[in-house]
C-alpha positions as CSV (number, residue, x, y, z in Angstrom):
1,X,0.0,0.0,0.0
2,X,1.5,3.3,-1.1
3,X,0.8,6.0,1.4
4,X,1.7,9.6,2.4
5,X,1.5,11.5,5.6
6,X,0.9,15.3,5.4
7,X,3.0,17.3,7.7
8,X,2.0,20.8,8.9
9,X,3.8,23.2,11.2
10,X,2.7,22.0,14.6
11,X,2.0,18.4,13.6
12,X,3.2,16.1,16.4
13,X,1.6,12.8,15.5
14,X,3.0,12.6,11.9
15,X,5.9,10.2,12.9
16,X,3.5,8.0,15.0
17,X,1.3,7.7,11.9
18,X,4.3,6.9,9.7
19,X,5.6,4.2,12.1
20,X,2.1,2.6,12.3
21,X,1.7,2.5,8.5
22,X,5.2,1.1,8.0
23,X,4.7,-1.6,10.6
24,X,1.4,-2.8,9.1
25,X,2.2,-2.3,5.4
26,X,5.9,-2.9,5.3
27,X,6.3,0.2,3.3
28,X,7.5,3.6,4.5
29,X,5.0,6.4,3.7
30,X,6.1,9.6,2.0
31,X,6.2,12.6,4.3
32,X,4.7,15.5,2.4
33,X,5.2,19.1,3.7
34,X,2.1,21.2,3.7
35,X,3.5,23.8,1.2
36,X,3.8,21.2,-1.5
37,X,1.3,21.6,-4.3
38,X,1.3,18.0,-5.5
39,X,1.4,14.5,-4.1
40,X,3.3,11.4,-5.1
41,X,1.8,9.4,-7.9
42,X,-0.2,6.2,-7.2
43,X,-1.2,6.8,-3.6
44,X,-3.6,4.4,-2.0
45,X,-3.9,6.3,1.3
46,X,-3.3,9.9,2.5
47,X,-3.1,10.4,6.2
48,X,-3.7,13.8,7.8
49,X,-2.2,13.3,11.3
50,X,-2.9,14.8,14.7
51,X,-1.2,17.7,16.4
52,X,-1.7,21.4,16.7
53,X,-1.3,22.7,13.2
54,X,-0.5,26.4,13.2
55,X,-0.9,26.3,17.0
56,X,-4.7,26.0,16.6
57,X,-4.7,29.7,15.7
58,X,-8.2,31.0,14.7
59,X,-9.8,27.5,15.0
60,X,-8.3,24.1,15.1
61,X,-7.4,23.0,11.6
62,X,-8.7,26.3,10.0
63,X,-5.4,27.5,8.6
64,X,-4.0,24.0,7.8
65,X,-7.2,23.4,5.7
66,X,-6.0,26.2,3.4
67,X,-2.5,25.0,3.0
68,X,-1.5,24.4,-0.7
69,X,-1.3,20.6,-0.4
70,X,-4.9,20.4,0.7
71,X,-6.1,21.1,-2.8
72,X,-4.3,18.0,-4.0
73,X,-5.7,16.1,-1.0
74,X,-9.2,17.1,-2.0
75,X,-8.6,16.2,-5.6
76,X,-7.3,12.8,-4.5
77,X,-10.4,12.3,-2.4
78,X,-12.6,13.1,-5.4
79,X,-10.8,10.3,-7.3
80,X,-11.6,7.8,-4.6
81,X,-8.2,7.7,-2.8
82,X,-8.6,6.8,0.9
83,X,-8.1,9.7,3.2
84,X,-7.6,9.2,7.0
85,X,-7.8,12.3,9.3
86,X,-7.0,11.7,12.9
87,X,-7.6,14.2,15.7
88,X,-6.3,17.5,14.3
89,X,-6.5,15.7,10.9
90,X,-10.3,15.3,11.5
91,X,-10.5,19.0,12.3
92,X,-8.6,19.8,9.1
93,X,-10.9,17.7,7.0
94,X,-14.0,19.4,8.3
95,X,-12.5,22.8,7.9
96,X,-11.6,21.8,4.3
97,X,-15.2,20.7,3.6
98,X,-14.2,17.1,3.0
99,X,-16.4,16.0,5.9
100,X,-19.5,17.7,7.4
101,X,-19.7,19.3,10.8
102,X,-17.3,21.0,13.1
103,X,-15.0,20.1,16.0
104,X,-15.5,22.4,19.0
105,X,-14.0,22.9,22.4
106,X,-14.6,20.0,24.7
107,X,-17.8,20.4,26.7
108,X,-15.9,20.4,30.0
109,X,-13.3,22.8,28.6
110,X,-10.5,20.4,29.6
111,X,-7.9,18.6,27.5
112,X,-8.9,14.9,27.4
113,X,-6.0,12.4,27.2
114,X,-6.8,8.8,28.1
115,X,-7.9,5.5,26.6
116,X,-11.6,5.5,25.7
117,X,-14.0,2.8,24.8
118,X,-15.5,3.0,21.4
119,X,-18.3,1.1,19.7
120,X,-17.8,0.2,16.0
121,X,-21.0,1.4,14.3
122,X,-20.2,0.5,10.7
123,X,-18.0,-2.3,9.7
124,X,-18.6,-2.0,6.0
125,X,-16.0,0.6,5.1
126,X,-12.4,0.1,4.0
127,X,-11.3,1.5,7.3
128,X,-13.5,-0.7,9.5
129,X,-13.7,-4.0,7.6
130,X,-11.6,-5.8,10.2
131,X,-14.0,-4.9,13.0
132,X,-17.4,-6.3,13.8
133,X,-20.4,-4.0,13.8
134,X,-21.3,-3.3,17.5
135,X,-17.9,-4.4,18.7
136,X,-16.4,-2.6,21.6
137,X,-12.7,-1.5,21.3
138,X,-10.3,0.8,23.2
139,X,-8.5,3.6,21.4
140,X,-6.6,6.6,23.0
141,X,-7.7,10.2,22.7
142,X,-5.7,13.4,23.2
143,X,-7.6,16.6,22.4
144,X,-9.0,19.9,23.6
145,X,-11.3,20.5,20.6
146,X,-12.9,17.1,19.9
147,X,-16.6,18.0,20.5
148,X,-18.2,17.0,17.2
149,X,-21.3,19.0,16.3
150,X,-23.5,19.4,13.3
151,X,-27.1,20.5,12.7
152,X,-29.8,18.0,13.4
153,X,-30.5,17.4,9.7
154,X,-26.8,16.6,9.0
155,X,-26.7,14.3,12.1
156,X,-29.8,12.4,10.9
157,X,-28.3,12.1,7.4
158,X,-25.1,10.7,8.8
159,X,-27.0,8.2,11.0
160,X,-29.4,7.2,8.2
161,X,-26.6,6.7,5.6
162,X,-24.5,4.6,8.0
163,X,-21.7,7.2,8.0
164,X,-21.1,7.1,11.7
165,X,-18.0,4.8,11.9
166,X,-17.2,5.0,15.6
167,X,-19.2,6.2,18.6
168,X,-17.9,6.9,22.2
169,X,-19.2,4.2,24.5
170,X,-19.6,6.8,27.3
171,X,-19.1,10.5,27.8
172,X,-15.8,11.8,26.4
173,X,-16.0,15.4,25.1
174,X,-19.7,16.3,24.6
175,X,-19.9,15.2,20.9
176,X,-23.4,15.1,19.5
177,X,-24.8,11.6,19.7
178,X,-21.4,10.5,21.0
179,X,-19.9,10.5,17.5
180,X,-16.2,9.7,17.5
181,X,-15.7,9.2,13.7
182,X,-17.5,9.6,10.4
183,X,-17.0,8.8,6.8
184,X,-17.7,10.8,3.7
185,X,-20.7,10.1,1.4
186,X,-18.4,8.1,-0.9
187,X,-17.0,6.2,2.0
188,X,-13.3,6.9,1.2
189,X,-12.7,9.7,3.7
190,X,-12.6,8.9,7.5
191,X,-12.3,11.5,10.2
192,X,-11.9,10.4,13.8
193,X,-10.7,12.0,17.0
194,X,-9.3,8.8,18.7
195,X,-5.7,7.8,17.7
196,X,-5.6,4.3,16.1
197,X,-1.9,4.8,15.4
198,X,-1.2,4.8,19.1
199,X,-2.5,1.2,19.6
200,X,-0.9,-0.9,16.9
201,X,1.6,-3.0,18.9
202,X,1.6,-5.0,22.2
203,X,4.0,-2.4,23.7
204,X,1.1,0.1,23.5
205,X,-1.0,-2.1,25.8
206,X,-3.5,-3.1,23.2
207,X,-3.6,-3.5,19.4
208,X,-7.2,-2.4,18.7
209,X,-6.0,0.3,16.3
210,X,-4.0,-2.0,14.2
211,X,-7.0,-3.5,12.5
212,X,-8.0,-0.2,10.9
213,X,-4.7,-0.1,9.0
214,X,-4.9,-3.9,8.2
215,X,-8.4,-3.3,6.8
216,X,-7.0,-0.5,4.5
217,X,-4.1,-2.7,3.4
218,X,-6.6,-5.5,2.6
219,X,-8.9,-3.1,0.7
220,X,-6.3,-1.8,-1.6
221,X,-4.4,-5.0,-2.0
């Protein structure tokens, strides 16, 4: 699987994402600086990692969403390339219009950093095919602005179309309907606040995140 990780000023999970991808796929991803206007040819996956792009100035992900490389990311998404946005990456994807809704300040106004239980809502996407629908998993979170919100019509549409990929199994940050991750209408873009790349090997304590990357590898293989 040929992949790339987008790097912004303030990214701090780009190397974690790269290590996870290399461990699962056996191939080192390209690291693409945000000021680039193009991407490597033949990509199967583009990962937009976590961190604090531009120091979360204005709104989390707002400035990064307007970086030159995001035009190429959007064009790739339109061609069906898999796009994975984690934490700040999820924020960037919503700010870029690749996913609906917004990520707001956590309801309790505190940074949340812990392992959280998730429920797999949809196992029929390339990102979730190695999970079972309804399965409970544990994935770490680390965010201050992870409170997913959208208008009721959008929320109903996401639910009705099966586009809620993951849901918090308990209170985490105030997200509407406990939504932790959603996919695009075409199903090739996933945004999620929890960090699957932080749970891919036994040394992490669990390996629940590894299956997300294994599913992607299987889907493009």
